[in-house]
Structures are given as structure tokens and as C-alpha cells.
MMTF fields as JSON, N, C-alpha, C and O atoms, coordinates in Angstrom:
{
  "mmtfVersion": "1.0.0",
  "mmtfProducer": "UNKNOWN",
  "numBonds": 267,
  "numAtoms": 268,
  "numGroups": 67,
  "numChains": 1,
  "numModels": 1,
  "chainsPerModel": [1],
  "groupsPerChain": [67],
  "chainIdList": ["A"],
  "bondAtomList": [4, 2, 8, 6, 12, 10, 16, 14, 20, 18, 24, 22, 28, 26, 32, 30, 36, 34, 40, 38, 44, 42, 48, 46, 52, 50, 56, 54, 60, 58, 64, 62, 68, 66, 72, 70, 76, 74, 80, 78, 84, 82, 88, 86, 92, 90, 96, 94, 100, 98, 104, 102, 108, 106, 112, 110, 116, 114, 120, 118, 124, 122, 128, 126, 132, 130, 136, 134, 140, 138, 144, 142, 148, 146, 152, 150, 156, 154, 160, 158, 164, 162, 168, 166, 172, 170, 176, 174, 180, 178, 184, 182, 188, 186, 192, 190, 196, 194, 200, 198, 204, 202, 208, 206, 212, 210, 216, 214, 220, 218, 224, 222, 228, 226, 232, 230, 236, 234, 240, 238, 244, 242, 248, 246, 252, 250, 256, 254, 260, 258, 264, 262],
  "bondOrderList": [1, 1, 1, 1, 1, 1, 1, 1, 1, 1, 1, 1, 1, 1, 1, 1, 1, 1, 1, 1, 1, 1, 1, 1, 1, 1, 1, 1, 1, 1, 1, 1, 1, 1, 1, 1, 1, 1, 1, 1, 1, 1, 1, 1, 1, 1, 1, 1, 1, 1, 1, 1, 1, 1, 1, 1, 1, 1, 1, 1, 1, 1, 1, 1, 1, 1],
  "groupList": [{"groupName": "UNK", "atomNameList": ["N", "CA", "C", "O"], "elementList": ["N", "C", "C", "O"], "formalChargeList": [0, 0, 0, 0], "bondAtomList": [1, 0, 2, 1, 3, 2], "bondOrderList": [1, 1, 2], "singleLetterCode": "X", "chemCompType": "L-PEPTIDE LINKING"}],
  "groupTypeList": [0, 0, 0, 0, 0, 0, 0, 0, 0, 0, 0, 0, 0, 0, 0, 0, 0, 0, 0, 0, 0, 0, 0, 0, 0, 0, 0, 0, 0, 0, 0, 0, 0, 0, 0, 0, 0, 0, 0, 0, 0, 0, 0, 0, 0, 0, 0, 0, 0, 0, 0, 0, 0, 0, 0, 0, 0, 0, 0, 0, 0, 0, 0, 0, 0, 0, 0],
  "groupIdList": [1, 2, 3, 4, 5, 6, 7, 8, 9, 10, 11, 12, 13, 14, 15, 16, 17, 18, 19, 20, 21, 22, 23, 24, 25, 26, 27, 28, 29, 30, 31, 32, 33, 34, 35, 36, 37, 38, 39, 40, 41, 42, 43, 44, 45, 46, 47, 48, 49, 50, 51, 52, 53, 54, 55, 56, 57, 58, 59, 60, 61, 62, 63, 64, 65, 66, 67],
  "secStructList": [7, 7, 1, 7, 7, 3, 3, 3, 7, 6, 6, 1, 5, 3, 3, 3, 3, 7, 2, 2, 2, 2, 2, 2, 6, 6, 7, 7, 2, 2, 2, 2, 6, 6, 1, 5, 4, 4, 4, 6, 6, 6, 6, 6, 6, 7, 7, 2, 2, 2, 2, 2, 2, 2, 2, 2, 2, 2, 2, 2, 2, 2, 2, 2, 2, 2, 7],
  "xCoordList": [60.889, 62.104, 62.248, 62.015, 62.734, 62.706, 64.186, 64.697, 64.799, 65.923, 65.857, 65.38, 66.386, 65.567, 66.932, 67.969, 66.474, 66.736, 66.449, 65.434, 66.964, 66.766, 67.455, 68.243, 66.857, 67.462, 67.917, 67.385, 69.283, 69.5, 69.434, 69.197, 69.611, 69.36, 71.41, 72.313, 71.362, 72.736, 73.01, 73.734, 72.456, 73.153, 73.08, 73.101, 72.995, 72.714, 71.742, 72.168, 70.324, 69.307, 68.237, 68.154, 67.59, 66.939, 65.607, 64.796, 65.456, 64.167, 62.914, 61.814, 63.706, 62.736, 63.228, 64.454, 62.603, 62.251, 61.58, 60.658, 61.703, 60.973, 60.616, 61.172, 59.803, 58.989, 59.952, 59.873, 60.798, 61.972, 62.201, 61.678, 62.883, 64.21, 62.988, 63.366, 61.796, 60.79, 60.664, 60.753, 60.378, 60.426, 61.384, 61.1, 62.824, 63.664, 64.656, 65.594, 64.258, 65.014, 63.905, 64.056, 62.453, 61.607, 61.432, 61.191, 61.642, 61.467, 60.151, 59.762, 59.278, 58.15, 58.951, 59.622, 58.65, 58.856, 58.892, 59.993, 57.628, 57.698, 59.015, 59.493, 59.267, 60.064, 61.428, 62.277, 61.775, 63.518, 63.578, 64.563, 62.336, 62.56, 63.102, 62.725, 64.058, 64.455, 65.143, 65.699, 65.664, 66.874, 68.419, 68.368, 69.416, 70.374, 70.955, 71.022, 71.257, 71.206, 71.891, 71.338, 73.261, 74.133, 73.287, 73.933, 72.098, 71.739, 70.719, 70.123, 70.55, 69.622, 69.634, 70.732, 68.586, 68.866, 70.127, 71.023, 69.766, 70.659, 71.97, 72.526, 72.74, 73.737, 74.148, 74.942, 73.91, 74.327, 74.967, 75.307, 75.105, 75.0, 76.305, 76.794, 76.503, 77.352, 79.001, 78.986, 79.516, 80.318, 81.954, 81.85, 82.983, 83.785, 84.034, 83.927, 84.469, 84.268, 83.032, 82.9, 82.2, 80.55, 80.701, 80.722, 80.769, 81.2, 82.025, 81.611, 83.269, 84.426, 83.77, 83.687, 83.168, 82.81, 81.848, 81.572, 80.471, 79.779, 79.942, 79.311, 81.007, 82.064, 82.542, 82.348, 83.213, 83.862, 82.946, 83.565, 81.746, 80.973, 80.081, 79.593, 79.911, 79.197, 79.541, 78.983, 80.871, 81.461, 81.515, 81.439, 81.722, 81.54, 80.242, 80.015, 79.314, 77.781, 77.771, 77.323, 78.176, 77.856, 78.453, 77.86, 79.533, 80.528, 79.275, 78.842, 78.991, 77.956, 77.072, 77.233, 76.097, 75.535, 75.406, 74.597, 76.631, 77.047, 77.24, 77.443, 77.253, 77.849, 76.581, 76.866],
  "yCoordList": [48.064, 47.474, 46.454, 46.024, 45.798, 44.04, 43.742, 42.775, 44.11, 43.458, 43.419, 44.251, 42.401, 42.146, 43.164, 43.513, 43.421, 44.998, 45.055, 44.443, 45.515, 45.996, 47.416, 48.045, 47.608, 49.012, 48.372, 47.354, 49.26, 48.758, 50.012, 51.114, 49.904, 51.049, 51.102, 50.273, 52.555, 52.596, 51.044, 50.322, 50.674, 49.035, 47.782, 46.611, 48.188, 47.185, 46.119, 44.987, 46.474, 45.831, 46.106, 47.169, 45.1, 45.446, 46.379, 46.022, 47.748, 48.257, 48.55, 49.052, 47.863, 47.195, 46.41, 46.338, 45.606, 44.708, 44.963, 45.511, 44.458, 45.135, 43.504, 42.453, 43.703, 42.247, 40.708, 39.517, 41.52, 40.822, 40.596, 39.575, 41.248, 40.252, 39.04, 38.06, 39.467, 38.214, 37.266, 36.117, 37.644, 36.212, 35.448, 34.28, 35.935, 35.412, 34.682, 33.915, 35.063, 34.312, 33.265, 32.573, 33.789, 33.013, 33.316, 32.604, 34.409, 34.835, 35.602, 36.239, 35.714, 36.576, 38.182, 38.309, 39.141, 40.713, 40.581, 40.627, 40.376, 40.74, 39.435, 39.792, 38.399, 38.099, 38.476, 38.067, 39.451, 39.541, 41.391, 42.079, 41.755, 43.673, 43.473, 42.519, 44.351, 45.071, 44.033, 43.962, 42.835, 41.994, 42.087, 42.42, 41.8, 42.479, 41.475, 40.247, 42.127, 41.507, 40.685, 39.654, 40.384, 39.366, 38.133, 37.098, 37.901, 37.084, 36.508, 35.457, 37.158, 36.581, 35.167, 34.623, 34.522, 33.295, 32.194, 31.689, 32.063, 31.523, 31.682, 30.659, 33.117, 33.373, 33.524, 34.457, 33.01, 32.948, 34.438, 34.355, 35.518, 36.651, 37.214, 38.327, 36.145, 36.536, 36.358, 35.131, 36.469, 36.623, 37.854, 39.006, 37.447, 38.389, 39.611, 40.818, 38.811, 40.177, 40.718, 41.934, 40.071, 41.044, 42.382, 43.611, 41.595, 42.963, 43.979, 45.138, 43.66, 44.408, 45.626, 46.746, 45.1, 45.969, 46.379, 47.329, 45.929, 47.065, 48.209, 49.263, 47.694, 48.973, 49.737, 50.924, 49.507, 50.055, 51.361, 52.267, 51.239, 51.687, 52.704, 53.755, 52.086, 53.122, 54.955, 56.051, 54.302, 55.683, 56.888, 58.088, 56.028, 57.185, 57.709, 58.725, 56.959, 57.305, 58.536, 59.608, 58.516, 59.234, 60.608, 61.686, 60.391, 61.897, 62.506, 63.644, 62.087, 62.508, 63.24, 64.46, 62.77, 63.243, 64.843, 65.768, 64.509, 65.64, 66.761, 67.737, 66.989, 67.745, 69.138, 70.06],
  "zCoordList": [55.874, 55.628, 55.991, 57.121, 54.912, 54.707, 55.446, 54.881, 56.219, 56.317, 58.141, 58.913, 58.355, 59.913, 60.554, 59.989, 61.824, 62.352, 63.861, 64.193, 64.6, 66.315, 66.4, 65.694, 67.477, 67.996, 69.342, 69.786, 70.177, 71.137, 72.13, 71.636, 73.35, 73.9, 74.635, 74.519, 75.37, 75.468, 75.873, 75.188, 76.877, 77.826, 76.823, 77.199, 75.553, 74.343, 74.897, 75.123, 75.145, 75.408, 74.096, 73.481, 73.884, 72.716, 73.062, 73.916, 72.226, 72.725, 71.721, 71.954, 70.073, 68.961, 68.349, 68.427, 67.594, 66.509, 66.188, 66.793, 63.829, 63.158, 62.732, 63.047, 62.142, 61.767, 61.348, 61.648, 60.543, 59.62, 60.729, 61.176, 61.464, 62.624, 63.71, 64.351, 63.61, 64.332, 63.656, 64.09, 62.178, 61.603, 61.2, 60.938, 61.043, 60.595, 61.829, 61.616, 62.908, 64.178, 65.295, 66.302, 64.127, 64.96, 66.851, 67.826, 66.673, 68.025, 68.323, 67.344, 69.55, 69.964, 70.548, 71.573, 69.641, 70.139, 71.432, 71.983, 72.255, 73.53, 74.562, 75.639, 74.095, 74.723, 74.586, 75.378, 73.353, 73.509, 73.771, 74.041, 73.597, 74.297, 75.538, 76.219, 75.983, 77.486, 77.299, 78.395, 76.487, 77.323, 76.251, 75.067, 76.815, 76.778, 75.121, 75.173, 74.006, 72.616, 72.824, 72.441, 73.411, 73.553, 74.237, 74.077, 74.922, 75.653, 74.639, 74.874, 73.61, 72.553, 72.115, 71.999, 71.865, 71.576, 72.028, 71.352, 73.504, 74.591, 74.021, 73.62, 73.885, 73.908, 72.406, 72.288, 71.42, 70.178, 69.484, 68.304, 70.043, 69.48, 70.655, 70.848, 71.148, 72.536, 71.214, 71.315, 70.789, 69.915, 69.989, 69.567, 70.437, 70.78, 69.701, 69.916, 68.234, 67.255, 67.261, 67.122, 67.387, 66.476, 68.203, 68.125, 69.433, 70.608, 70.206, 70.191, 69.84, 69.253, 68.607, 69.11, 67.016, 66.029, 66.262, 65.529, 67.592, 67.848, 68.985, 69.066, 69.884, 70.421, 69.513, 69.775, 68.33, 68.057, 67.008, 66.449, 66.933, 65.742, 66.733, 66.319, 68.498, 68.982, 69.287, 69.245, 69.607, 70.259, 69.273, 69.536, 67.613, 66.39, 66.198, 65.541, 66.82, 66.277, 67.531, 67.128, 68.891, 69.706, 69.437, 69.38, 69.309, 68.918, 67.42, 67.6, 66.661, 65.868, 66.481, 66.438, 67.093, 67.956, 68.735, 68.815, 69.177, 69.962, 69.235, 69.957, 68.078, 67.278, 66.938, 66.174]
}
């Protein structure tokens, strides 16, 4: 996968980050694993609109998995 990608758990903490994410955002994988996505980069991802978008996607995803 060439696009920066992270996998989040149910608490929105990083469980995995691909090499593209690590290179693009110049982070160490071990430093971000287990961290809240919104705390990464000194909170640069803590954006109200992004929180809203993620919150709107997660319930839809959970419903599909229950079917």
C-alpha cells in the first residue's frame, strides 16, 4: 500500500501504521503505537471536523460487521 495508512482500535488508538505513514509524517512506529490518533503530532490531528467525520463512519462500519 503506497498511501499513508493507520489502523485504529475501538478507542481510536493506533494499532498499526504502514511504512508510507511513518515516512510521510516522519514518526517512529514504536512512538505512535497505542497512542490516541488525535494526540499524534502534538495534537495536529485533533480537528473537530475530522473527529466528526470519523465518528460518522465508525457506527456505519460496526453495523456492517454485525450482519
